[in-house]
C-alpha positions as CSV (number, residue, x, y, z in Angstrom):
1,M,114.2,-63.0,-140.2
2,K,116.8,-63.6,-142.9
3,F,116.5,-62.4,-146.4
4,T,116.2,-64.8,-149.3
5,S,116.9,-64.7,-153.0
6,K,113.2,-64.2,-153.7
7,D,112.9,-61.0,-151.7
8,R,112.5,-57.7,-153.6
9,I,115.4,-55.2,-153.3
10,G,113.1,-52.3,-152.6
11,D,111.4,-54.2,-149.7
12,I,114.8,-55.1,-148.2
13,V,116.0,-51.5,-148.2
14,A,112.6,-50.4,-146.9
15,D,113.0,-52.7,-143.9
16,N,116.5,-51.5,-143.1
17,Y,118.2,-48.7,-145.1
18,K,121.6,-49.8,-143.9
19,T,121.4,-52.6,-146.5
20,A,121.6,-49.9,-149.2
21,T,125.4,-49.9,-148.6
22,V,125.6,-53.5,-149.6
23,F,123.6,-53.0,-152.8
24,K,125.8,-50.0,-153.7
25,D,129.0,-52.0,-153.1
26,F,127.6,-54.6,-155.6
27,N,126.6,-51.8,-158.0
28,I,122.9,-52.8,-157.8
29,D,120.2,-50.0,-158.1
30,F,117.9,-50.2,-155.1
31,C,115.8,-47.1,-155.8
32,C,114.6,-46.8,-159.4
33,N,114.8,-50.6,-159.9
34,G,113.7,-51.7,-156.5
35,G,111.1,-54.1,-157.8
36,R,113.6,-56.8,-158.8
37,T,114.3,-59.8,-156.6
38,I,117.8,-60.7,-155.4
39,D,117.9,-63.5,-158.0
40,E,116.9,-61.2,-160.8
41,A,119.4,-58.5,-159.9
42,C,122.3,-60.9,-159.4
43,S,121.5,-62.8,-162.6
44,Q,121.6,-59.5,-164.5
45,K,124.9,-58.5,-162.9
46,N,126.4,-62.0,-163.1
47,I,127.2,-62.0,-159.4
48,S,126.7,-64.5,-156.6
49,A,123.3,-64.2,-154.9
50,E,124.7,-66.2,-152.0
51,K,127.6,-63.7,-151.4
52,L,125.2,-60.8,-151.6
53,L,122.7,-62.4,-149.1
54,T,125.6,-63.1,-146.7
55,Q,126.4,-59.4,-146.6
56,L,122.7,-58.4,-146.3
57,N,122.1,-60.8,-143.4
58,K,125.1,-59.5,-141.6
59,I,123.5,-56.1,-141.6
60,I,120.3,-57.6,-140.2
61,A,122.2,-59.4,-137.5
62,A,123.9,-56.1,-136.4
63,K,120.6,-54.1,-136.6
64,N,120.3,-51.6,-133.7
65,D,117.9,-49.0,-132.5
66,S,119.5,-46.2,-134.5
67,T,118.0,-47.5,-137.7
68,I,115.1,-45.2,-138.8
69,D,112.0,-47.3,-139.4
70,F,110.2,-45.1,-142.0
71,K,107.6,-47.7,-142.7
72,N,106.1,-47.1,-139.2
73,W,106.0,-43.3,-139.7
74,P,102.7,-41.5,-140.8
75,M,102.7,-40.2,-144.3
76,D,102.6,-36.6,-143.4
77,L,105.8,-37.0,-141.2
78,I,107.6,-38.7,-144.1
79,V,106.7,-35.8,-146.4
80,D,107.9,-33.3,-143.8
81,Y,111.2,-35.3,-143.5
82,I,111.7,-35.4,-147.3
83,E,111.2,-31.7,-147.7
84,K,113.3,-30.6,-144.8
85,T,116.1,-33.1,-145.3
86,H,116.4,-34.1,-148.9
87,H,114.8,-31.2,-150.8
88,R,116.7,-28.7,-148.7
89,Y,119.9,-30.6,-149.2
90,V,119.4,-30.6,-153.0
91,E,118.8,-26.9,-153.1
92,Q,121.9,-26.1,-150.9
93,K,124.3,-28.5,-152.7
94,I,123.3,-27.3,-156.2
95,E,124.4,-23.8,-155.2
96,E,127.7,-25.2,-153.7
97,I,128.6,-27.5,-156.6
98,M,127.8,-25.3,-159.6
99,P,130.7,-22.8,-159.0
100,Y,133.2,-25.6,-158.5
101,L,132.2,-27.3,-161.7
102,N,132.4,-24.0,-163.6
103,K,135.9,-23.5,-162.2
104,L,137.1,-27.0,-163.1
105,V,135.9,-26.7,-166.7
106,I,137.8,-23.4,-167.1
107,V,141.0,-24.6,-165.4
108,H,141.1,-28.3,-166.3
109,G,138.7,-28.7,-169.2
110,A,141.4,-28.7,-171.9
111,N,143.2,-31.7,-170.4
112,H,140.0,-33.4,-169.1
113,P,137.2,-32.9,-171.7
114,E,134.9,-35.2,-169.7
115,L,134.5,-32.3,-167.2
116,K,132.4,-30.4,-169.7
117,S,130.1,-33.4,-170.1
118,I,129.8,-33.8,-166.3
119,Q,129.0,-30.1,-166.0
120,E,126.3,-30.3,-168.6
121,E,124.7,-33.4,-167.0
122,F,124.7,-31.9,-163.6
123,V,123.2,-28.6,-164.8
124,N,120.4,-30.5,-166.5
125,S,119.9,-32.6,-163.4
126,A,119.8,-29.5,-161.2
127,N,117.3,-27.8,-163.3
128,E,115.0,-30.8,-163.5
129,L,115.3,-31.7,-159.8
130,L,114.3,-28.2,-158.8
131,Q,111.2,-28.3,-161.0
132,H,110.5,-31.9,-159.8
133,M,110.6,-30.9,-156.1
134,K,108.3,-28.0,-156.7
135,K,105.7,-30.3,-158.3
136,E,106.0,-32.5,-155.3
137,E,105.7,-29.7,-152.8
138,N,102.8,-27.9,-154.6
139,I,100.7,-30.8,-156.0
140,L,101.6,-34.3,-154.7
141,F,102.7,-33.8,-151.1
142,P,99.7,-31.6,-150.1
143,Y,97.4,-34.4,-151.3
144,I,99.4,-37.0,-149.4
145,R,99.1,-34.9,-146.3
146,Q,95.4,-34.8,-146.9
147,L,95.3,-38.6,-147.3
148,S,97.2,-38.9,-144.0
149,S,94.6,-36.7,-142.3
150,N,91.8,-38.6,-143.9
151,V,93.2,-42.0,-142.7
152,S,93.5,-40.7,-139.1
153,G,89.9,-39.4,-139.2
154,K,90.9,-35.7,-138.8
155,S,89.2,-34.6,-142.1
156,D,86.9,-35.8,-144.8
157,Y,88.3,-37.2,-148.1
158,K,88.2,-35.0,-151.2
159,N,88.9,-36.2,-154.7
160,P,92.0,-34.5,-156.2
161,G,92.0,-32.6,-159.4
162,F,94.4,-35.1,-161.0
163,G,92.1,-38.1,-160.7
164,T,94.0,-40.5,-158.6
165,V,97.3,-40.3,-156.7
166,E,98.7,-42.9,-159.1
167,N,98.9,-40.3,-161.9
168,P,101.4,-37.9,-160.2
169,I,103.2,-40.8,-158.6
170,N,103.9,-42.4,-162.0
171,M,105.2,-39.0,-163.3
172,M,107.5,-38.6,-160.3
173,K,108.8,-42.2,-160.7
174,H,109.5,-41.6,-164.4
175,E,111.4,-38.4,-163.5
176,H,113.3,-40.4,-160.8
177,N,114.4,-42.8,-163.4
178,I,115.7,-40.0,-165.6
179,E,117.8,-38.5,-162.8
180,G,119.1,-41.9,-161.7
181,E,120.3,-42.5,-165.3
182,R,121.9,-39.0,-165.4
183,F,124.0,-39.7,-162.3
184,R,125.0,-43.1,-163.6
185,K,126.4,-41.2,-166.5
186,I,128.2,-38.7,-164.3
187,S,129.6,-41.6,-162.2
188,S,130.9,-43.3,-165.4
189,L,132.4,-40.0,-166.8
190,S,134.2,-39.4,-163.5
191,Q,135.5,-43.0,-163.2
192,N,133.2,-43.5,-160.2
193,Y,134.3,-40.1,-158.8
194,S,138.0,-40.9,-158.9
195,P,140.1,-37.7,-159.4
196,P,142.9,-38.0,-161.9
197,S,146.6,-37.9,-160.8
198,D,146.8,-34.1,-161.7
199,A,143.7,-33.2,-159.7
200,C,143.9,-30.1,-157.5
201,N,142.0,-29.8,-154.1
202,T,139.0,-28.2,-155.8
203,Y,138.9,-31.1,-158.2
204,R,138.8,-33.6,-155.4
205,V,136.3,-31.7,-153.3
206,T,134.0,-31.4,-156.4
207,Y,134.1,-35.1,-157.0
208,S,133.4,-35.8,-153.3
209,L,130.4,-33.5,-153.4
210,L,129.0,-35.1,-156.5
211,Q,129.3,-38.5,-155.0
212,E,127.6,-37.3,-151.8
213,F,124.9,-35.7,-153.9
214,E,124.3,-39.0,-155.7
215,D,124.2,-41.0,-152.5
216,D,121.6,-38.6,-151.0
217,L,119.6,-38.8,-154.3
218,H,119.4,-42.6,-153.9
219,K,118.1,-42.3,-150.3
220,H,115.6,-39.6,-151.5
221,I,114.3,-41.7,-154.3
222,H,114.1,-44.9,-152.3
223,L,112.1,-43.2,-149.5
224,E,109.6,-42.0,-152.1
225,N,109.4,-44.9,-154.5
226,N,109.6,-47.8,-152.0
227,I,107.9,-46.4,-148.9
228,L,105.9,-43.2,-149.3
229,F,104.3,-43.8,-152.7
230,P,103.0,-47.3,-151.8
231,M,101.6,-45.9,-148.6
232,A,99.7,-43.2,-150.5
233,L,98.3,-45.7,-153.0
234,E,97.1,-48.0,-150.3
235,A,95.5,-45.1,-148.3
236,E,93.7,-43.8,-151.3
237,T,92.4,-47.3,-152.2
238,E,91.1,-47.7,-148.6
239,L,89.3,-44.3,-148.7
240,N,87.5,-44.9,-152.0
């Protein structure tokens, strides 16, 4: 089945995450703003919807068994995957990137003042993401695991202390938007992670790590916003 200009971006990426590469190439946000249709996104960017759809449908035509279909996973498995894959990645890469950024500011900051701004944005993002992930691991994800168990009939449903799952989900999505904006700023400050002509190897490695970090963050946010959270909302509605 081919995509159309009326399809929502988040739904498209949920069906096949390989399409995320196409949206990234067209500089279209598929995670925080996944509720837009192809028409809406292309109109805002002043680009050809037909050209975008051609690229998307090429991905579908080449779809193979290696594509992970998260939509058919149970919620508790998705939560485990997020914690073990994305949360662990964030924790490890923060520790790796911080020293590099500190060194760049000291060595190259005088000639490249944007490095100080990049460092400040990343430090703020790192601190917020670590707190964000703890809230998910300690509050939201345990409840989603409970919902998954309730749906499968393994346990009885219990009302959470926060009222409805929509409350923490809205908070998490708001925080996702903030981090998405921070990394758009980092990308802009770094000229889309393009090292200057006088960049040393550390400079180049740091920019590559920052770009990889942003790419993983997009996958992370997409998996929660467009797949896990809608599942949790639907499951809670069915149980009440």
